[in-house]
C-alpha positions, 0 to 999 in steps of 0.5 A: 496446428493442433496439441500433437504438433506443438514442439518447444523453441529450438534451443530452449531445452537443454540437458542439465549440467552434470557436476562432479563427473571428472576434471575433463568436464570443467566441473569435477573434484569439488563440483562447484561447491568449494573445498571445505565447509557446511555447504560443501557436504551432502545435506549441508546448509541451513534452512531459509531464514537462519541467520547464524543463531541471531534471532531471525528477522521473521521473529524480530518483527510484530505479527499482527498488522502494521502502522504506517508512521507517515499516514494521515488520519483524515476525517471525512464529512459528506455535504448533506451534513452541512445542511444544518447551517444557515444560508450564507454561513462561512463553515470552518472546522471550529464551527463544525466541531461545535455544531457536533458534526466532528468531534476531532479534526485529527490530521485534517477534514475532507468534504465529500460529495454524498447527499444533497446541499440545499444552502449556499455556504463558504466552507473552509477545509483541508481537502474537498472531493470533485463531487463536493466542490460541484455541489457547493459552487452550483448553489453559488457557495465557495470551497476554500482549501485551508 
């Protein structure tokens, strides 16, 4: 098969239906547009987005960015930052604030797995990545979800 032999599938190509060509065609006289009104006339109708004079939706909405009201602002902390605590410490969000690791816990704190952890710690936070849990438990520590 080559390009010169390609043909449309049988029945897939139909001629456009010509409206307004008499009653015998089944779509004569008003040609499917109705009898009166703006849309019955040539050049009639309104531009896309027109709402009859009401301020259109695209002008009512703000144009720069969008803030989802339901999104949570989670603070991410890498395990390498937790090496400043002593061995066997029970690390909490308040303890991280006091140590200066985080300023504000926002909607929650998530411990992430970047870097190396060298101390056995019992950490309680809102969430943990799988890599962080593996590194914490490899040293005998605990990752506790609050």
